[in-house]
PDB file of N, CA, C and O in Angstrom:
ATOM      1  N   UNK A   1     145.405 117.736  83.028  1.00  0.00           N
ATOM      2  CA  UNK A   1     144.848 118.397  81.852  1.00  0.00           C
ATOM      3  C   UNK A   1     143.602 117.640  81.391  1.00  0.00           C
ATOM      4  O   UNK A   1     143.618 116.414  81.284  1.00  0.00           O
ATOM      5  N   UNK A   2     142.556 118.358  81.127  1.00  0.00           N
ATOM      6  CA  UNK A   2     141.315 117.755  80.654  1.00  0.00           C
ATOM      7  C   UNK A   2     141.321 117.777  79.122  1.00  0.00           C
ATOM      8  O   UNK A   2     141.096 118.819  78.507  1.00  0.00           O
ATOM      9  N   UNK A   3     141.575 116.648  78.533  1.00  0.00           N
ATOM     10  CA  UNK A   3     141.673 116.545  77.074  1.00  0.00           C
ATOM     11  C   UNK A   3     140.342 116.038  76.524  1.00  0.00           C
ATOM     12  O   UNK A   3     139.948 114.898  76.767  1.00  0.00           O
ATOM     13  N   UNK A   4     139.666 116.898  75.785  1.00  0.00           N
ATOM     14  CA  UNK A   4     138.359 116.530  75.225  1.00  0.00           C
ATOM     15  C   UNK A   4     138.442 115.320  74.307  1.00  0.00           C
ATOM     16  O   UNK A   4     137.521 114.504  74.280  1.00  0.00           O
ATOM     17  N   UNK A   5     139.523 115.192  73.559  1.00  0.00           N
ATOM     18  CA  UNK A   5     139.642 114.060  72.643  1.00  0.00           C
ATOM     19  C   UNK A   5     139.728 112.744  73.417  1.00  0.00           C
ATOM     20  O   UNK A   5     139.147 111.741  73.002  1.00  0.00           O
ATOM     21  N   UNK A   6     140.443 112.744  74.532  1.00  0.00           N
ATOM     22  CA  UNK A   6     140.567 111.520  75.317  1.00  0.00           C
ATOM     23  C   UNK A   6     139.253 111.115  75.972  1.00  0.00           C
ATOM     24  O   UNK A   6     139.092 109.974  76.405  1.00  0.00           O
ATOM     25  N   UNK A   7     138.321 112.050  76.042  1.00  0.00           N
ATOM     26  CA  UNK A   7     137.019 111.699  76.615  1.00  0.00           C
ATOM     27  C   UNK A   7     136.142 110.967  75.594  1.00  0.00           C
ATOM     28  O   UNK A   7     135.090 110.431  75.944  1.00  0.00           O
ATOM     29  N   UNK A   8     136.580 110.948  74.335  1.00  0.00           N
ATOM     30  CA  UNK A   8     135.839 110.238  73.293  1.00  0.00           C
ATOM     31  C   UNK A   8     136.214 108.755  73.326  1.00  0.00           C
ATOM     32  O   UNK A   8     137.342 108.388  73.655  1.00  0.00           O
ATOM     33  N   UNK A   9     135.249 107.925  72.980  1.00  0.00           N
ATOM     34  CA  UNK A   9     135.483 106.479  72.926  1.00  0.00           C
ATOM     35  C   UNK A   9     136.649 106.188  71.970  1.00  0.00           C
ATOM     36  O   UNK A   9     136.766 106.818  70.919  1.00  0.00           O
ATOM     37  N   UNK A  10     137.494 105.247  72.335  1.00  0.00           N
ATOM     38  CA  UNK A  10     138.612 104.743  71.527  1.00  0.00           C
ATOM     39  C   UNK A  10     139.872 105.602  71.530  1.00  0.00           C
ATOM     40  O   UNK A  10     140.931 105.119  71.129  1.00  0.00           O
ATOM     41  N   UNK A  11     139.796 106.840  71.960  1.00  0.00           N
ATOM     42  CA  UNK A  11     140.947 107.730  71.852  1.00  0.00           C
ATOM     43  C   UNK A  11     141.664 107.843  73.194  1.00  0.00           C
ATOM     44  O   UNK A  11     141.104 108.314  74.184  1.00  0.00           O
ATOM     45  N   UNK A  12     142.906 107.402  73.195  1.00  0.00           N
ATOM     46  CA  UNK A  12     143.730 107.468  74.392  1.00  0.00           C
ATOM     47  C   UNK A  12     144.778 108.557  74.277  1.00  0.00           C
ATOM     48  O   UNK A  12     144.711 109.428  73.410  1.00  0.00           O
ATOM     49  N   UNK A  13     145.737 108.485  75.166  1.00  0.00           N
ATOM     50  CA  UNK A  13     146.762 109.522  75.244  1.00  0.00           C
ATOM     51  C   UNK A  13     147.560 109.677  73.939  1.00  0.00           C
ATOM     52  O   UNK A  13     147.737 110.786  73.437  1.00  0.00           O
ATOM     53  N   UNK A  14     148.034 108.554  73.406  1.00  0.00           N
ATOM     54  CA  UNK A  14     148.868 108.634  72.202  1.00  0.00           C
ATOM     55  C   UNK A  14     148.080 109.134  71.002  1.00  0.00           C
ATOM     56  O   UNK A  14     148.542 110.024  70.288  1.00  0.00           O
ATOM     57  N   UNK A  15     146.903 108.579  70.770  1.00  0.00           N
ATOM     58  CA  UNK A  15     146.123 109.032  69.615  1.00  0.00           C
ATOM     59  C   UNK A  15     145.739 110.506  69.771  1.00  0.00           C
ATOM     60  O   UNK A  15     145.739 111.249  68.789  1.00  0.00           O
ATOM     61  N   UNK A  16     145.418 110.930  70.978  1.00  0.00           N
ATOM     62  CA  UNK A  16     145.093 112.346  71.198  1.00  0.00           C
ATOM     63  C   UNK A  16     146.321 113.220  70.923  1.00  0.00           C
ATOM     64  O   UNK A  16     146.198 114.290  70.328  1.00  0.00           O
ATOM     65  N   UNK A  17     147.496 112.771  71.353  1.00  0.00           N
ATOM     66  CA  UNK A  17     148.718 113.545  71.084  1.00  0.00           C
ATOM     67  C   UNK A  17     148.969 113.672  69.587  1.00  0.00           C
ATOM     68  O   UNK A  17     149.325 114.746  69.102  1.00  0.00           O
ATOM     69  N   UNK A  18     148.784 112.580  68.857  1.00  0.00           N
ATOM     70  CA  UNK A  18     148.967 112.630  67.405  1.00  0.00           C
ATOM     71  C   UNK A  18     147.973 113.599  66.772  1.00  0.00           C
ATOM     72  O   UNK A  18     148.341 114.387  65.901  1.00  0.00           O
ATOM     73  N   UNK A  19     146.724 113.543  67.204  1.00  0.00           N
ATOM     74  CA  UNK A  19     145.707 114.439  66.650  1.00  0.00           C
ATOM     75  C   UNK A  19     146.028 115.894  66.989  1.00  0.00           C
ATOM     76  O   UNK A  19     145.887 116.774  66.140  1.00  0.00           O
ATOM     77  N   UNK A  20     146.453 116.146  68.209  1.00  0.00           N
ATOM     78  CA  UNK A  20     146.852 117.512  68.581  1.00  0.00           C
ATOM     79  C   UNK A  20     147.996 117.996  67.698  1.00  0.00           C
ATOM     80  O   UNK A  20     148.019 119.156  67.286  1.00  0.00           O
ATOM     81  N   UNK A  21     148.938 117.116  67.409  1.00  0.00           N
ATOM     82  CA  UNK A  21     150.104 117.484  66.609  1.00  0.00           C
ATOM     83  C   UNK A  21     149.729 117.923  65.201  1.00  0.00           C
ATOM     84  O   UNK A  21     150.472 118.670  64.564  1.00  0.00           O
ATOM     85  N   UNK A  22     148.581 117.462  64.711  1.00  0.00           N
ATOM     86  CA  UNK A  22     148.153 117.860  63.353  1.00  0.00           C
ATOM     87  C   UNK A  22     147.049 118.920  63.402  1.00  0.00           C
ATOM     88  O   UNK A  22     146.390 119.184  62.396  1.00  0.00           O
ATOM     89  N   UNK A  23     146.852 119.523  64.576  1.00  0.00           N
ATOM     90  CA  UNK A  23     145.921 120.643  64.681  1.00  0.00           C
ATOM     91  C   UNK A  23     144.492 120.286  65.037  1.00  0.00           C
ATOM     92  O   UNK A  23     143.596 121.123  64.922  1.00  0.00           O
ATOM     93  N   UNK A  24     144.269 119.063  65.465  1.00  0.00           N
ATOM     94  CA  UNK A  24     142.926 118.635  65.870  1.00  0.00           C
ATOM     95  C   UNK A  24     142.908 118.617  67.395  1.00  0.00           C
ATOM     96  O   UNK A  24     143.574 117.793  68.021  1.00  0.00           O
ATOM     97  N   UNK A  25     142.139 119.533  67.991  1.00  0.00           N
ATOM     98  CA  UNK A  25     142.166 119.699  69.444  1.00  0.00           C
ATOM     99  C   UNK A  25     140.849 119.401  70.135  1.00  0.00           C
ATOM    100  O   UNK A  25     140.819 119.182  71.346  1.00  0.00           O
ATOM    101  N   UNK A  26     139.769 119.390  69.387  1.00  0.00           N
ATOM    102  CA  UNK A  26     138.454 119.193  69.999  1.00  0.00           C
ATOM    103  C   UNK A  26     137.645 118.181  69.187  1.00  0.00           C
ATOM    104  O   UNK A  26     137.960 117.919  68.026  1.00  0.00           O
ATOM    105  N   UNK A  27     136.609 117.617  69.796  1.00  0.00           N
ATOM    106  CA  UNK A  27     135.719 116.750  69.025  1.00  0.00           C
ATOM    107  C   UNK A  27     135.127 117.465  67.807  1.00  0.00           C
ATOM    108  O   UNK A  27     134.905 116.841  66.769  1.00  0.00           O
ATOM    109  N   UNK A  28     134.874 118.755  67.930  1.00  0.00           N
ATOM    110  CA  UNK A  28     134.347 119.522  66.781  1.00  0.00           C
ATOM    111  C   UNK A  28     135.353 119.552  65.641  1.00  0.00           C
ATOM    112  O   UNK A  28     134.986 119.387  64.477  1.00  0.00           O
ATOM    113  N   UNK A  29     136.626 119.764  65.977  1.00  0.00           N
ATOM    114  CA  UNK A  29     137.680 119.736  64.948  1.00  0.00           C
ATOM    115  C   UNK A  29     137.677 118.386  64.248  1.00  0.00           C
ATOM    116  O   UNK A  29     137.771 118.310  63.023  1.00  0.00           O
ATOM    117  N   UNK A  30     137.567 117.320  65.036  1.00  0.00           N
ATOM    118  CA  UNK A  30     137.602 115.971  64.491  1.00  0.00           C
ATOM    119  C   UNK A  30     136.394 115.709  63.600  1.00  0.00           C
ATOM    120  O   UNK A  30     136.528 115.132  62.521  1.00  0.00           O
ATOM    121  N   UNK A  31     135.222 116.131  64.047  1.00  0.00           N
ATOM    122  CA  UNK A  31     134.012 115.952  63.228  1.00  0.00           C
ATOM    123  C   UNK A  31     134.119 116.731  61.915  1.00  0.00           C
ATOM    124  O   UNK A  31     133.728 116.237  60.857  1.00  0.00           O
ATOM    125  N   UNK A  32     134.648 117.941  61.994  1.00  0.00           N
ATOM    126  CA  UNK A  32     134.774 118.782  60.798  1.00  0.00           C
ATOM    127  C   UNK A  32     135.695 118.129  59.766  1.00  0.00           C
ATOM    128  O   UNK A  32     135.409 118.167  58.570  1.00  0.00           O
ATOM    129  N   UNK A  33     136.780 117.540  60.216  1.00  0.00           N
ATOM    130  CA  UNK A  33     137.741 116.930  59.298  1.00  0.00           C
ATOM    131  C   UNK A  33     137.316 115.530  58.863  1.00  0.00           C
ATOM    132  O   UNK A  33     137.503 115.155  57.706  1.00  0.00           O
ATOM    133  N   UNK A  34     136.750 114.766  59.779  1.00  0.00           N
ATOM    134  CA  UNK A  34     136.349 113.397  59.466  1.00  0.00           C
ATOM    135  C   UNK A  34     137.488 112.420  59.704  1.00  0.00           C
ATOM    136  O   UNK A  34     138.656 112.804  59.768  1.00  0.00           O
ATOM    137  N   UNK A  35     137.132 111.164  59.832  1.00  0.00           N
ATOM    138  CA  UNK A  35     138.102 110.127  60.191  1.00  0.00           C
ATOM    139  C   UNK A  35     139.194 109.944  59.138  1.00  0.00           C
ATOM    140  O   UNK A  35     140.373 109.838  59.477  1.00  0.00           O
ATOM    141  N   UNK A  36     138.810 109.908  57.881  1.00  0.00           N
ATOM    142  CA  UNK A  36     139.795 109.627  56.819  1.00  0.00           C
ATOM    143  C   UNK A  36     140.828 110.750  56.739  1.00  0.00           C
ATOM    144  O   UNK A  36     142.027 110.478  56.689  1.00  0.00           O
ATOM    145  N   UNK A  37     140.386 111.985  56.727  1.00  0.00           N
ATOM    146  CA  UNK A  37     141.336 113.101  56.622  1.00  0.00           C
ATOM    147  C   UNK A  37     142.173 113.249  57.881  1.00  0.00           C
ATOM    148  O   UNK A  37     143.351 113.597  57.803  1.00  0.00           O
ATOM    149  N   UNK A  38     141.581 112.988  59.039  1.00  0.00           N
ATOM    150  CA  UNK A  38     142.348 113.043  60.286  1.00  0.00           C
ATOM    151  C   UNK A  38     143.452 111.983  60.253  1.00  0.00           C
ATOM    152  O   UNK A  38     144.600 112.262  60.597  1.00  0.00           O
ATOM    153  N   UNK A  39     143.097 110.780  59.840  1.00  0.00           N
ATOM    154  CA  UNK A  39     144.073 109.689  59.752  1.00  0.00           C
ATOM    155  C   UNK A  39     145.171 110.033  58.742  1.00  0.00           C
ATOM    156  O   UNK A  39     146.353 109.821  59.009  1.00  0.00           O
ATOM    157  N   UNK A  40     144.779 110.559  57.597  1.00  0.00           N
ATOM    158  CA  UNK A  40     145.774 110.967  56.589  1.00  0.00           C
ATOM    159  C   UNK A  40     146.737 112.001  57.158  1.00  0.00           C
ATOM    160  O   UNK A  40     147.943 111.930  56.925  1.00  0.00           O
ATOM    161  N   UNK A  41     146.206 112.948  57.895  1.00  0.00           N
ATOM    162  CA  UNK A  41     147.042 114.000  58.477  1.00  0.00           C
ATOM    163  C   UNK A  41     148.052 113.422  59.464  1.00  0.00           C
ATOM    164  O   UNK A  41     149.217 113.818  59.472  1.00  0.00           O
ATOM    165  N   UNK A  42     147.604 112.494  60.287  1.00  0.00           N
ATOM    166  CA  UNK A  42     148.497 111.855  61.255  1.00  0.00           C
ATOM    167  C   UNK A  42     149.606 111.099  60.531  1.00  0.00           C
ATOM    168  O   UNK A  42     150.777 111.219  60.889  1.00  0.00           O
ATOM    169  N   UNK A  43     149.242 110.323  59.516  1.00  0.00           N
ATOM    170  CA  UNK A  43     150.242 109.562  58.757  1.00  0.00           C
ATOM    171  C   UNK A  43     151.198 110.496  58.011  1.00  0.00           C
ATOM    172  O   UNK A  43     152.401 110.240  57.957  1.00  0.00           O
ATOM    173  N   UNK A  44     150.661 111.582  57.435  1.00  0.00           N
ATOM    174  CA  UNK A  44     151.496 112.523  56.690  1.00  0.00           C
ATOM    175  C   UNK A  44     152.510 113.214  57.605  1.00  0.00           C
ATOM    176  O   UNK A  44     153.580 113.626  57.158  1.00  0.00           O
ATOM    177  N   UNK A  45     152.170 113.335  58.863  1.00  0.00           N
ATOM    178  CA  UNK A  45     153.073 113.953  59.841  1.00  0.00           C
ATOM    179  C   UNK A  45     154.196 113.001  60.237  1.00  0.00           C
ATOM    180  O   UNK A  45     155.129 113.392  60.937  1.00  0.00           O
ATOM    181  N   UNK A  46     154.104 111.758  59.790  1.00  0.00           N
ATOM    182  CA  UNK A  46     155.173 110.802  60.038  1.00  0.00           C
ATOM    183  C   UNK A  46     154.915 109.828  61.175  1.00  0.00           C
ATOM    184  O   UNK A  46     155.765 108.990  61.478  1.00  0.00           O
ATOM    185  N   UNK A  47     153.760 109.927  61.803  1.00  0.00           N
ATOM    186  CA  UNK A  47     153.443 108.986  62.876  1.00  0.00           C
ATOM    187  C   UNK A  47     153.104 107.629  62.253  1.00  0.00           C
ATOM    188  O   UNK A  47     152.461 107.554  61.206  1.00  0.00           O
ATOM    189  N   UNK A  48     153.542 106.580  62.908  1.00  0.00           N
ATOM    190  CA  UNK A  48     153.359 105.227  62.380  1.00  0.00           C
ATOM    191  C   UNK A  48     152.069 104.609  62.895  1.00  0.00           C
ATOM    192  O   UNK A  48     152.082 103.567  63.550  1.00  0.00           O
ATOM    193  N   UNK A  49     150.978 105.252  62.598  1.00  0.00           N
ATOM    194  CA  UNK A  49     149.660 104.796  63.052  1.00  0.00           C
ATOM    195  C   UNK A  49     149.150 103.696  62.122  1.00  0.00           C
ATOM    196  O   UNK A  49     149.278 103.785  60.901  1.00  0.00           O
ATOM    197  N   UNK A  50     148.577 102.671  62.717  1.00  0.00           N
ATOM    198  CA  UNK A  50     147.995 101.585  61.928  1.00  0.00           C
ATOM    199  C   UNK A  50     146.565 101.952  61.532  1.00  0.00           C
ATOM    200  O   UNK A  50     146.032 102.982  61.944  1.00  0.00           O
ATOM    201  N   UNK A  51     145.968 101.097  60.736  1.00  0.00           N
ATOM    202  CA  UNK A  51     144.577 101.321  60.328  1.00  0.00           C
ATOM    203  C   UNK A  51     143.622 101.310  61.512  1.00  0.00           C
ATOM    204  O   UNK A  51     142.518 101.849  61.430  1.00  0.00           O
ATOM    205  N   UNK A  52     144.043 100.701  62.605  1.00  0.00           N
ATOM    206  CA  UNK A  52     143.188 100.702  63.792  1.00  0.00           C
ATOM    207  C   UNK A  52     142.893 102.141  64.220  1.00  0.00           C
ATOM    208  O   UNK A  52     141.803 102.426  64.714  1.00  0.00           O
ATOM    209  N   UNK A  53     143.850 103.045  64.035  1.00  0.00           N
ATOM    210  CA  UNK A  53     143.577 104.447  64.369  1.00  0.00           C
ATOM    211  C   UNK A  53     142.447 104.991  63.513  1.00  0.00           C
ATOM    212  O   UNK A  53     141.579 105.707  64.013  1.00  0.00           O
ATOM    213  N   UNK A  54     142.448 104.660  62.239  1.00  0.00           N
ATOM    214  CA  UNK A  54     141.357 105.091  61.354  1.00  0.00           C
ATOM    215  C   UNK A  54     140.019 104.609  61.894  1.00  0.00           C
ATOM    216  O   UNK A  54     139.060 105.376  61.980  1.00  0.00           O
ATOM    217  N   UNK A  55     139.963 103.340  62.255  1.00  0.00           N
ATOM    218  CA  UNK A  55     138.718 102.773  62.772  1.00  0.00           C
ATOM    219  C   UNK A  55     138.373 103.362  64.147  1.00  0.00           C
ATOM    220  O   UNK A  55     137.203 103.578  64.462  1.00  0.00           O
ATOM    221  N   UNK A  56     139.403 103.616  64.957  1.00  0.00           N
ATOM    222  CA  UNK A  56     139.177 104.203  66.282  1.00  0.00           C
ATOM    223  C   UNK A  56     138.592 105.604  66.167  1.00  0.00           C
ATOM    224  O   UNK A  56     137.689 105.970  66.920  1.00  0.00           O
ATOM    225  N   UNK A  57     139.104 106.380  65.229  1.00  0.00           N
ATOM    226  CA  UNK A  57     138.576 107.735  65.030  1.00  0.00           C
ATOM    227  C   UNK A  57     137.133 107.663  64.557  1.00  0.00           C
ATOM    228  O   UNK A  57     136.274 108.383  65.067  1.00  0.00           O
ATOM    229  N   UNK A  58     136.865 106.808  63.595  1.00  0.00           N
ATOM    230  CA  UNK A  58     135.491 106.672  63.100  1.00  0.00           C
ATOM    231  C   UNK A  58     134.568 106.210  64.225  1.00  0.00           C
ATOM    232  O   UNK A  58     133.458 106.721  64.378  1.00  0.00           O
ATOM    233  N   UNK A  59     135.030 105.252  65.000  1.00  0.00           N
ATOM    234  CA  UNK A  59     134.240 104.792  66.133  1.00  0.00           C
ATOM    235  C   UNK A  59     134.001 105.900  67.143  1.00  0.00           C
ATOM    236  O   UNK A  59     132.907 106.017  67.694  1.00  0.00           O
ATOM    237  N   UNK A  60     135.022 106.714  67.387  1.00  0.00           N
ATOM    238  CA  UNK A  60     134.870 107.843  68.306  1.00  0.00           C
ATOM    239  C   UNK A  60     133.791 108.802  67.797  1.00  0.00           C
ATOM    240  O   UNK A  60     132.974 109.301  68.571  1.00  0.00           O
ATOM    241  N   UNK A  61     133.801 109.048  66.502  1.00  0.00           N
ATOM    242  CA  UNK A  61     132.796 109.955  65.920  1.00  0.00           C
ATOM    243  C   UNK A  61     131.392 109.366  66.008  1.00  0.00           C
ATOM    244  O   UNK A  61     130.409 110.098  66.122  1.00  0.00           O
ATOM    245  N   UNK A  62     131.303 108.039  65.955  1.00  0.00           N
ATOM    246  CA  UNK A  62     130.002 107.364  66.036  1.00  0.00           C
ATOM    247  C   UNK A  62     129.654 106.930  67.462  1.00  0.00           C
ATOM    248  O   UNK A  62     128.564 106.415  67.712  1.00  0.00           O
ATOM    249  N   UNK A  63     130.585 107.141  68.390  1.00  0.00           N
ATOM    250  CA  UNK A  63     130.431 106.760  69.794  1.00  0.00           C
ATOM    251  C   UNK A  63     130.219 105.254  69.969  1.00  0.00           C
ATOM    252  O   UNK A  63     129.370 104.808  70.741  1.00  0.00           O
ATOM    253  N   UNK A  64     131.026 104.486  69.219  1.00  0.00           N
ATOM    254  CA  UNK A  64     131.023 103.031  69.374  1.00  0.00           C
ATOM    255  C   UNK A  64     132.468 102.547  69.423  1.00  0.00           C
ATOM    256  O   UNK A  64     133.373 103.236  68.952  1.00  0.00           O
ATOM    257  N   UNK A  65     132.683 101.367  69.990  1.00  0.00           N
ATOM    258  CA  UNK A  65     134.030 100.804  70.008  1.00  0.00           C
ATOM    259  C   UNK A  65     134.429 100.484  68.566  1.00  0.00           C
ATOM    260  O   UNK A  65     133.603 100.039  67.770  1.00  0.00           O
ATOM    261  N   UNK A  66     135.691 100.711  68.243  1.00  0.00           N
ATOM    262  CA  UNK A  66     136.128 100.559  66.853  1.00  0.00           C
ATOM    263  C   UNK A  66     135.890  99.158  66.315  1.00  0.00           C
ATOM    264  O   UNK A  66     135.618  99.006  65.124  1.00  0.00           O
ATOM    265  N   UNK A  67     135.981  98.133  67.148  1.00  0.00           N
ATOM    266  CA  UNK A  67     135.790  96.788  66.602  1.00  0.00           C
ATOM    267  C   UNK A  67     134.322  96.435  66.414  1.00  0.00           C
ATOM    268  O   UNK A  67     134.004  95.326  65.985  1.00  0.00           O
ATOM    269  N   UNK A  68     133.431  97.358  66.727  1.00  0.00           N
ATOM    270  CA  UNK A  68     132.010  97.169  66.428  1.00  0.00           C
ATOM    271  C   UNK A  68     131.628  97.741  65.064  1.00  0.00           C
ATOM    272  O   UNK A  68     130.489  97.589  64.620  1.00  0.00           O
ATOM    273  N   UNK A  69     132.576  98.395  64.404  1.00  0.00           N
ATOM    274  CA  UNK A  69     132.298  98.885  63.048  1.00  0.00           C
ATOM    275  C   UNK A  69     132.095  97.683  62.140  1.00  0.00           C
ATOM    276  O   UNK A  69     132.920  96.769  62.143  1.00  0.00           O
ATOM    277  N   UNK A  70     131.030  97.662  61.370  1.00  0.00           N
ATOM    278  CA  UNK A  70     130.831  96.553  60.435  1.00  0.00           C
ATOM    279  C   UNK A  70     131.968  96.492  59.400  1.00  0.00           C
ATOM    280  O   UNK A  70     132.535  97.519  59.028  1.00  0.00           O
ATOM    281  N   UNK A  71     132.282  95.299  58.953  1.00  0.00           N
ATOM    282  CA  UNK A  71     133.346  95.128  57.957  1.00  0.00           C
ATOM    283  C   UNK A  71     133.098  95.976  56.716  1.00  0.00           C
ATOM    284  O   UNK A  71     134.041  96.512  56.133  1.00  0.00           O
ATOM    285  N   UNK A  72     131.854  96.101  56.312  1.00  0.00           N
ATOM    286  CA  UNK A  72     131.534  96.919  55.139  1.00  0.00           C
ATOM    287  C   UNK A  72     131.887  98.386  55.381  1.00  0.00           C
ATOM    288  O   UNK A  72     132.344  99.077  54.470  1.00  0.00           O
ATOM    289  N   UNK A  73     131.679  98.848  56.587  1.00  0.00           N
ATOM    290  CA  UNK A  73     132.013 100.237  56.930  1.00  0.00           C
ATOM    291  C   UNK A  73     133.533 100.426  56.907  1.00  0.00           C
ATOM    292  O   UNK A  73     134.027 101.434  56.403  1.00  0.00           O
ATOM    293  N   UNK A  74     134.268  99.459  57.451  1.00  0.00           N
ATOM    294  CA  UNK A  74     135.727  99.523  57.411  1.00  0.00           C
ATOM    295  C   UNK A  74     136.225  99.516  55.966  1.00  0.00           C
ATOM    296  O   UNK A  74     137.148 100.251  55.615  1.00  0.00           O
ATOM    297  N   UNK A  75     135.607  98.681  55.136  1.00  0.00           N
ATOM    298  CA  UNK A  75     135.999  98.615  53.726  1.00  0.00           C
ATOM    299  C   UNK A  75     135.749  99.955  53.034  1.00  0.00           C
ATOM    300  O   UNK A  75     136.553 100.389  52.209  1.00  0.00           O
ATOM    301  N   UNK A  76     134.639 100.606  53.368  1.00  0.00           N
ATOM    302  CA  UNK A  76     134.334 101.915  52.771  1.00  0.00           C
ATOM    303  C   UNK A  76     135.361 102.958  53.219  1.00  0.00           C
ATOM    304  O   UNK A  76     135.788 103.786  52.413  1.00  0.00           O
ATOM    305  N   UNK A  77     135.761 102.929  54.490  1.00  0.00           N
ATOM    306  CA  UNK A  77     136.798 103.848  54.973  1.00  0.00           C
ATOM    307  C   UNK A  77     138.105 103.615  54.231  1.00  0.00           C
ATOM    308  O   UNK A  77     138.773 104.564  53.821  1.00  0.00           O
ATOM    309  N   UNK A  78     138.469 102.338  54.059  1.00  0.00           N
ATOM    310  CA  UNK A  78     139.710 102.014  53.344  1.00  0.00           C
ATOM    311  C   UNK A  78     139.639 102.459  51.888  1.00  0.00           C
ATOM    312  O   UNK A  78     140.632 102.935  51.337  1.00  0.00           O
ATOM    313  N   UNK A  79     138.488 102.311  51.269  1.00  0.00           N
ATOM    314  CA  UNK A  79     138.330 102.760  49.881  1.00  0.00           C
ATOM    315  C   UNK A  79     138.494 104.277  49.786  1.00  0.00           C
ATOM    316  O   UNK A  79     139.154 104.776  48.875  1.00  0.00           O
ATOM    317  N   UNK A  80     137.897 105.003  50.721  1.00  0.00           N
ATOM    318  CA  UNK A  80     138.023 106.463  50.737  1.00  0.00           C
ATOM    319  C   UNK A  80     139.463 106.875  50.982  1.00  0.00           C
ATOM    320  O   UNK A  80     139.927 107.885  50.452  1.00  0.00           O
ATOM    321  N   UNK A  81     140.162 106.100  51.778  1.00  0.00           N
ATOM    322  CA  UNK A  81     141.575 106.389  52.065  1.00  0.00           C
ATOM    323  C   UNK A  81     142.417 106.258  50.809  1.00  0.00           C
ATOM    324  O   UNK A  81     143.397 106.984  50.646  1.00  0.00           O
ATOM    325  N   UNK A  82     142.054 105.347  49.919  1.00  0.00           N
ATOM    326  CA  UNK A  82     142.816 105.121  48.691  1.00  0.00           C
ATOM    327  C   UNK A  82     142.555 106.178  47.612  1.00  0.00           C
ATOM    328  O   UNK A  82     143.305 106.266  46.640  1.00  0.00           O
ATOM    329  N   UNK A  83     141.514 106.968  47.773  1.00  0.00           N
ATOM    330  CA  UNK A  83     141.168 107.973  46.749  1.00  0.00           C
ATOM    331  C   UNK A  83     142.129 109.124  46.763  1.00  0.00           C
ATOM    332  O   UNK A  83     141.988 110.055  45.971  1.00  0.00           O
TER     333      UNK A  83
END
């Protein structure tokens, strides 16, 4: 199976399965929802995803490895998550 999400940087089989489970099937779906809402949806579905998934999704959207996100960017994502 050719999974478009798995072709994005940082997203592997498990993260793609979690995203599919919450209705996110394509990179366009992911871009439309954004990293914070996608992560919230995964957590709300009961998956035990760590914050690394949040950073991985954001990195996938920016086409960079998640650990290359600046600390300030991670802090902004965490702040948005708390809203």
